[in-house]
N, C-alpha and C positions, 0 to 999 in steps of 0.2 A: 504493500500500500504506500510505503514511503516514496518509492521511485515514481509511482503513479501520481501521488500528490505533488511531487516535484515537477512533473510534466504539466499538471494543472497550474501550478504557481507560475511556471515560465510563460505559459499561454496567457494567464491573467496579467502578468507584467507587461507583455506586449500589447494586450488589448487596452489596459489602462493608459498606456503611453500615447494612445490616439485620443486627442481631446475632441471626441465626437459629440459636441454639444448640439442640442436640438436646433433645427433650423439651418445648420451650417452644412456645407458639403461633407459627405462621408465616404468619398471614393477611396481614401487612404485605408481606413479600417476594412472596408468591403474588399478592396484589392488584396489585403493581407489574408483575410479569411478565404477568399477565392483561391489564392495560390496555395494555401495550406491544404484545402480540400482536394484540389486537383493533384497535389503531390501524392495523395493516396488513391488516385484514380477515380475520384468522385466527380460526377458531372454537376456543374453549377449553373444556375440560371439567375441573372440579374434583372431586377424589375425597377426601372427608373421612375422617379417622380417626373412630372411633366417639365420641370425646370432642367432635367438632365444632370443635376448636381447631387442628388440624394438617391440612394438605392436600397431596395429590399434585396435579400439574398435567399435563394431557395436551392436545396439539394436533397437528393434521395439516395438511399442505400438499400439494396435488397430487391425482391421480386417486383416487377412492374404490374401490380394488381391493385384493385381497390382495397381500401381498408388501411390498416397500419397506424403507427403512432407518429404524431407531429410534435416535435420539440420546438417551442417558439420562445424567442427572447428579443428584446429591443436593443438596438445598437447605440442609441443616443443616451446622453447623460444630461443632467441639469448643470448649469454653470457652477463654477467653484471660485470663490473669491480667495485668492492666495493669502490675503491679510487675515482671514478667519481660520486658516489652517496652520498647523505646527510643522508642516512639511509640504513639499511640492505635491499638489493634488494629482498630477499626471505622471508621477513616478511611484511605482509600487514600493511600499516600505513594509518590511516584516518586523514585528516586535511582539513578544509575549503571546505567541500563538495567534496573532491577528495579522491580516494583510490589509494595509491602508492604501486608499487611493480613490479618486472620484470614479464611481461606477463599480467599485469592488464588490458591493453587495447588490446594487441596483443598476444593471443586472449582469455585469460582465463576469461575475463569478459563475453563474449558470452557463453563460456562453462558453467559458473556458472548460467547464466540465463536459459539455456536449461535444466540444471539439476534441478534447483529450480522449473521448470514447470512440472517436472516428476509426482509429486503427482496429479496435476490437470489432466494431460493427462491420467494417469492410472485410476483415478476415473471415467473418462468419456469414458474409453476404449470401453465399450459396445455401446456407443452412437455415436462413430466416424464412419462416412461414409467411410473414407479413413485412412490409417495408418500414423503415424509419425515415422520416422526413425532417429536414431542418428548415425552419422559416425564421429568418432574422430580419427585423423590421426597423425602419427609420421613424424618428419623430413621434414616438409613443408619448413622451413626456408633455408634449404640447397639443395633443389631440388625436393620437393613434392614426396619423395620416398614412403611414406605411401599411399598417394592418388593414386599413380601409381598401387598399388596392389588392391585397393578397388573395381574396376569393376569386377575383377576375383572373389572376395569374394561374391559380389552381385549375380553374375551368379551362383556360387556354392550354395548359399542359395535360389535361385529362387526369388530374390527380385527385383522388377522393379519400382523404384520410378518415379513419373512423373516430379517432380520439386525438385531441390536442392537449398538450401539457404546457401551460404558460409558466415558465420558471421564475416567477417573481419571488422575492425573499419572504416566504411565509413561515420560516422556521420548520420546514418539512411537515407542515400541517395543511390539510386539504381545505381549499376554499372553492365553493361550488357556485357562488353567485355574487354579483356586485351591481351597483346602480350604473346607469348610463350617464352621459355627459353631452349636453347640447351647448357648445361654447359660442357665445354671441358677442357681437360688437354693435353698439348704438352710435351712430354718427348724426349729429345735429348741425344744420346749416341755418345761420341767422343773418343779421346785418350789424355792421359795426357802427359806432358813433361815440360822441363824447358823453360821458356819464352825467354831465350837467343838464343834458336835454335828451332824455331817452325816447321822446315822442317819435313815432314812425320807425322805431327799431325793434328788432326781435332779439332778445337776450337769450342765447341758447342755454345758459346756465339755469335760468328760471325753468325752462321747459325740461331740461335734464332732471332738475330736482323733482318736478311733477311726475315725470316718467319713473324715476327711481322710487318715489313714494308709492306709485301704482304697483311696481314690482314688489315692494315691501308688503302692501296690502294683499297681493296675491299669495305671497309666501306665507303670510299669517293665516290666510284662509286654508292653505294646505296643512299647516300645523294643526289647525283646529279640526281638521277632517282626516285623521290618520286612518290607514288601512289596518284592520285587525287580523288579516289573513296573510301577512307578510313576515318573513324572518328578519327583515332589515331594521336597523336602528340608526337614525330615527325612522319610524315607520311611515314616512311620507316623502313625497318629492320635495326637494328644496330649490329655492331660487336665491342667488347671491350676486351682489355687485362687488367687483374686486378692485377696480381701478378707474379713476376719472381724471380727465385732463381737459383744459379749455381756458380761453381768455388770455389776455396779454398783460393787463394792468388794472389796478383798482378803478381808474377813471376812464376806462374804455369799455364800451358795451361789447360783450363777448359774442363774436359772430360765428365761433366754432366751438364745439364740445364733442368729446368722444369718451365713451366709457365701456369697460369690459364687464360682461356679466354672464351668468350661466344658469341653465336649468339642469338639475341633477335628478333624473326621474327614477322611481322604482321601475324594475323591468316590466311591471304590469301597466304602467302609465304611459301615455303617449305625450311626449313633450311638445310635439307640434300642435296638439290641440291647445295647450297652454299658450304657445307662441301665437297661435291664431287669435286668441282672445286679447292678448297684449297688442298685437298688430291692429286689431279693431279699435282699441282705445286710442292708439296713435293716429289712425286714419280718421276717426270720427270726432275726436276731441281736440287733440293737440295741433295736428297739422292744419285743419281749417282755421284755427285761431291765428296761427303763425302766418299763413298765406293771406289772410284778410288784411294783414299789415304790409306784407311784402311777398309777391308771388314766387320769388326765387328761393324761399326758405323751405325747410322740410326736415324729415327724420327718416333715416334708413336703419332698419334692423337687419344686420348681416349675420348669417350663419357662418362661423369660421370653421367649425368642425362638429362632427357628430360621432360619438362612440356609443354604440348600443350597450345596454345593460346585459348582464348574464342572468338568466332565470335560474333559480336554485333548483337543482335536480339531484336530490340526495341519493337516488338509486340509479343514476345514469351509468353507462359503461365506463365513463371516465372516473367517476367516484369509486366504482367497484374495482377498477384497476389499481388505484392507489391503496384501497383497502386490502386487496390481496397481496400486493407487493411490499407495502410499507407499514401502514397503520390502519387500525379500525377506529381511530379517534373520530368522533362525530364531525362531519364537515360543517364549516361555518360560512358566513357571508361577510362582505365588507362593503363600505359605502363608496370608497374610491374606485376608479375605473381601471381597466387593463385592456390589452389587445384582445383578450379572450372573448369580448362581446362580439367582435366581428367574425371570429371563427364559429362561435355558436350560431350566430345568425346565418352563417353559410351552411348549416346543417351538420357541423362537426361537434360531437359531444366533447365538452371542454371542462378542464379543471385548472385552477391556479395553484401551483405547488412547486416549491423550490427551496434551496438552502439559504440560510442567513436570516437576520432579524429585520423586520420592518422598521424597528426603532432607529436603525442606522441610515435609512433612506434619506437622501437630500441633506445630510448633515455635514458640517465641517469634520475633517478627520474621519470620514466614512471608512468603515472596515467590514471585512467578513472574517469570521473565525475559521481557522484551518480545520477545526473539527467539523464545522458545517460543510466544508467542501468534501471531507471524508464521507459524511452522510450522503451527500449528493452522488458521490461515486458509487456508494453502496446501492442506492436506488437504481442507478443506471445499469449496474451489474445484474440486478434482479430483472430489470426490464429486458435486457438482452436474452437472458434465459427464457423469459416468458415469450419473447418474440420467436424463438425457435420452435415453440410448441403451440402457438396461438392459432385460433381459428382464422382462416384466410380472410374472411369478410368482417366478422364482428370485432376483430382486433382484441 
C-alpha cells in the first residue's frame, strides 16, 4: 500500500501544481491527464467549452457495452489567496500525515486516486465484465458548466453508464441527494443625473432594492411552507442574494445596478416556476414604472447556470453498490450542489462518495489526510473486483 500511496501522492502533487481555477483555461491540466492516460493505452476524448479554452475529459477502460461505472470529478478549484495560506497553495506540502494544497481534498485527491488505479484497470481490461469510465469536468465550482455538457458527449459516443460515483470529499460516507442551483444575474438599466434634481431619472438602486425585497418576501413564503415529505434540511427551496454593485457616487443618480442571486430548489420543486412569478413582478410592476419615466430603462433577469438537484434514492443501484463494497451506513443528503445532478438527470443512477473531509473544502491550508487516500484506494480495489464479476447491464 505504501508504494501505491506514493504513486497517488506524486499524481496529486502534479495535479495541485496546475492552478486550474474556475473560469480560466484548463488545457494544461487536461493535457497532462490526457498524456498520462494515453501512456497506458487508454483512448481519451476531449469535450471543449464553446470558448475552446476549457475542456471536459472522458475515457473508458474495458468492454464497449452499456452499463458500467463512471468515476467523475471536477478539475477546477476555487481561488487561493496566498496571504491566507502558510505555504504556496499550488505546491503540495506533506506534514503530519496530511497533504496540503489548493484542491487537495476538493477534489484532486479523488482524481489522483482514479488515475493511480488506471494501470490496474487497464491490466484487467480483458477480465472486466463491465467498463469503467472517467469523466473529469470543468467549472463545477461556478455552476457545473462542464457537467452540463457531459450527457451530450455520452450520447455522441454511445456510452450509457449504469452508475456514476461523484468523488466529492464526503468522508467515505454515501450521499444520495442534494438540492439544485439556479444561478441568476439581475441587470438594471436606469438614467443618470445629479442627485440634487432626481426628476425625470430612474435610480436603479431604488428598483434593485424593491426587487430584492420581493425576493426576500418570496423566500419567506417558502420558509413558511416547508415540505414534510423531504429529507433535506432546511426542508424548503431557498432564495438568496449574494452580491450587489451599482452607482458611481453619492451625488449621482445610479443608472446601472447589477446583483447576483440564486434559487436553490428541492429536487421536487421547479425553480423556473418561481422564476416565472418573479419575472411577472418585474414585467408588470417595476419595468412599467421605470419606462413611464424613460423608455430606455429596464430589468433583465439572466440565467447564468442551472445545476439540477439529485433526488434521494436510498435503494438505487448506486447506493446499493457503495453499501456492498464499503459501508451500510445510512445514506444522507446535502443542501449544496454537485455535478451529480446532471448525471442523474441523464438517467444514470448517481451517488456522491469520496475521500476527505468536507470541512477542508475552500479553506486556507486545504488538506487531505493520507489515511483518507488509503481508504479511497481500498474502495477502488473492491470496485475492480466487483467489476470482474458484475452483471453486464445492471453494473
